[in-house]
N, C-alpha and C positions, 0 to 999 in steps of 0.2 A: 771658483764658483761655476756650477754647470749652467750652460746656456742652451737655448734651443738648437743652436748650430752643433752642439755636442751630442744632441739626442738623435739617434738613428731610428727611424720608424720603418717597419716592414709593412708594405701594403700588398696584400694578396687578393687579386681581383681588381682590374683596372677598367671596368666597364663604366656605365654612366655615373654611378655614385663613387666608385673607387677613383675614377679619373678626377672628379671634382674635389674629393677629399685630398688626394695627393697634390693637386695643383695648389690648393689653399695652404697645405702644410709647407710646401716648398716656398711659397710666397711669404710665409711666416718665419722662415729661416731654418726650418727643420731639414735634415738630410733624410731623403726617402729612398728606400730600396724597394723595387716593386717587381711583381711577376703576374703574368696573365697568359692564358693559352692562346689568346688572339694576338697575332702579329700587329694588327692595326692598333690595338689598344696599347701594346708595348711601344710602338713608334710614337704615338701621341704623348705617352708618359715621358719618353726620352726627350722629345721636343721641349717639354716643360722644364727639363733640368733634372729629372729623376734618374737614379742609377738602376739600370736594368739587371735583374738576376735571371739566371738560367733555369731556376726551378724553385719550388716552394721551400725545399730544404735550404737552398742558398739564401733565401730571404731570412729563414729562421736562424741561420748561422750569423747573419750580418746584423740582426736587430733583436733586442730583448723585449721590445713592445711591438706587437703585431696587430694589424687591423685587417679583417677580412670583409669583403663585400662580394657575395657570390650569388649566382643565378639559381642554384638548385641545392637540395639536400645532398645529392650525389657529389656535387662539387665540394661541399663542405666536408664530407667524410673522406674524399680523396685527399683533401688538404690535411685533415687530421691524421690520416694514415702516414703521410709523409713526415709530418712534424714529430710523430711519435718515434721516428727512427733517429732523431737527433740526440746528442749528449744532453744529459740533464743540466738545466740552467734556469735561472730565475726569470723565465719568460712569462709574459702576460699576453693573451690573445683577446682582443676586443672584437666580438662577432657582431656586425652591424646589419646583417641580412634579416629578412622576414621568413622564418620557418616555423614549424610546429614546436610546441614546448618539448614534446618527446624527442624530436630530432636534436634540438639544442642541448637538452639535458644529457642525452647519450654522448654527444660530442664532448661535453664538459667532463663527464666521467672518464672517457677514454684519454683525454688530455691530462686529467689529474693523475691518472695512473702512470703517466710519463713525466710527472713533476711540473706540469704547466697549469697555470690558472687561466680559466676562460671566463670572460664576462659576457653577459647577454646585454647588448647595447644597440638595439635597432634605432634607426633614424626616422624622424618625422619630417617630411618635406620631399619635394620632387627633385629631379636632377638639375633643373634650371635653378631652383633655390639653392641646391648644394653648391653650384658654381659661385653663387653670391655669398656663400658662408651663412645661408639663411635656413639652416636645418637645426633641429633639436636632437640631442642624444638622450635616449631613455635608458640610463645605465642601471644595471642590477648585477648582484653577485658580491664577491669578496670586496669589502669596503676599502681595505688597504690597496688592493690592486686597482680599484677604481680611482682612488686618489693619485696613485702613481701615473695613471693615464690621463688625468684631468688636463694637464697642459696641452696634451695632444688633441683632446676633444675641443679645447678652446681654440686650437689652431684651425679647425675646419668647421666649427659650428657656431651658431648664434648663442646657444646656451646648452648646458648639460644638466640633467637632473638625475640624482641618485635615488632610486626607487626601492632599494632594499634587496630582499632575497632574490637569488638567481631565478629568472623567469618573469619577474614583475615588469621588466622592460618590455618583453614581448607581449604580455597581457595588456599593457598600456598601449602598445602599438596597435593591437587588434581593435581596441576601443576607438583609438584615433582614426584608424583607417575605415572602420565602419562608418564614421561620420563623413569622412572624405568621399566615400562611395556614394552616400546619399546626397551630399552637397553637389557632387559632380553631375549626377543624374538629374537632379532638380535644376541645375543651371542650364543643362541641355534642353530640358523641357521648357524652361522659361524663355530661352532664346528662340526655340521653335515657335512658341506662341507669339512672341514679339514679331517674328518674321511673317507669320501667318496674318497678323493684324496690320501689317504694313508699316511697322515702326522701324526707325533707323537703328540698327544694332549698336553702333558706336554711342549714339545718344542714350539709348536704353541702358547700356553698360554704365555710362557716366552717372546717370541718375540713380539707378538701383544699387550700384556698388557703394554709393555714398549714404545710403539709408539703412533702414532696419533689415533689408533683404540681403545686405552685403555679407560676404564670407571670405575666408582666406582662399578657399578653393576657387571662388569666383575671381578673386584678384589675380591668382597665379595663372588662370586659364582664360582670363577675360579677352586678351587679344586674339586667341584662337577662336573663341566664340564669335567675336566681332567679324573676323575674316572668314569664318566657316572653313578654316584650314587647320588640320591637326597633324600635319606632316612635320613634326619636330624630332630632333635627335637627342635632346638632352632632358627628356622628361620621363614619364612612366608609360611604356608601351602597353596597349591593352592586353596583349598575350601574356605578358609578365604579371600584369595586374590581376588577371584571373587566378593565378596561383595564390596571390595574397588573399583574394576573396574566399577561396576555398578553405584556406587556413582559418580565416575568421569564422566562416560558417560552421566548420567542424568544431572549433573551440566553443562557440556559443551552444552548439548542439550537445556537447559533452556536459555542459552545465544545465541543460534543459532550460535555457534562457531564450525567450522569444525575441526575434529581431525582425519584426514585420516590415519596417521601412527598408532595411538593408536587403531583406529577402526579395522585396519587390523590385529592387534595382538590379539584382543578379541577372535575370533574363535579358535585360536591356544591354548589359555589357557583353553577354554571350552572343547576342544577336549582332552586335557591332563587329565582333571577331568573325562570326560566320559570314558577315557581309563584306569581308575583305579589309577591315580596318585594324587588323591585329597588330601591325607594326606601328600604328599611329598612336597618338596620345590618348589617354583614357577619356578625355573630353570629346572624342569622336563618337561617344554614345549619343551626342546631340544629332548626329547624322541619321541614326536609326529612328529617332523621334520625328525628325524632319520628313523622312520617307513615309512614316505612318500618317503624317499630316498632309501628304501630297505635295510637299515642297521639293524643289530641286536639291539634290544632295551633292556634297563635295566630292572631288576626285579621290580615288583610292590609290 
């Protein structure tokens, strides 16, 4: 009988999300072989008990189920190019990043030509949630391949949802992230108002998060808003978040679907990056609103 310890998972990309996924898979008893271009990421992965590979191809040769978590479309196609050089084998690649549908579809076709099945499986949740195995998998693509990957998804997520045709995972992620953007901006606006009114931020959080105004975005970023400190390392940095927001905006535009609330939040996130908060969490959008309100702003 096959056990989790018999299953080798290949993790390509060991940044915020890849680190968290691999850590949880290792804790669940899977063997994980990983690769990243960052030596710092590799060292952290090794410390957790992961087996370090010297290249993408080495990961592909060691595991038949691969998971990618990558920062850019260029990184995705670099990975695809290297995987295409491998001998044909029944490999499945679960791609968990947020890219455009065109980019993911092109990568899917290129891998199919090399005999590999690619799934579109973006994650819903922040890096801090991923560490706690509190993310969702929005899976789409070949159902048999998805089923084959399900034990692995269960190893690093709270739940996994199969959404049908390849690309539906990304479409669902766009919808979810649209709401996250609006909720995050609104939370920053609310706490700026609370501070301006002389309310205690901790008490304000305790009261509003327990009522109709509560949201998951508020819960995840509540402590940052209370402390007015957004310098965290395991969440979503603003600079990377802007990439996701552009993907959402372009997708909605391609469908001629108005997104007035989301569109109103975009300049605030851009202003936060321009103000020097690009490496801090997305909740640092609150600092921009505080500055507009004439309040002292947190350090950058």
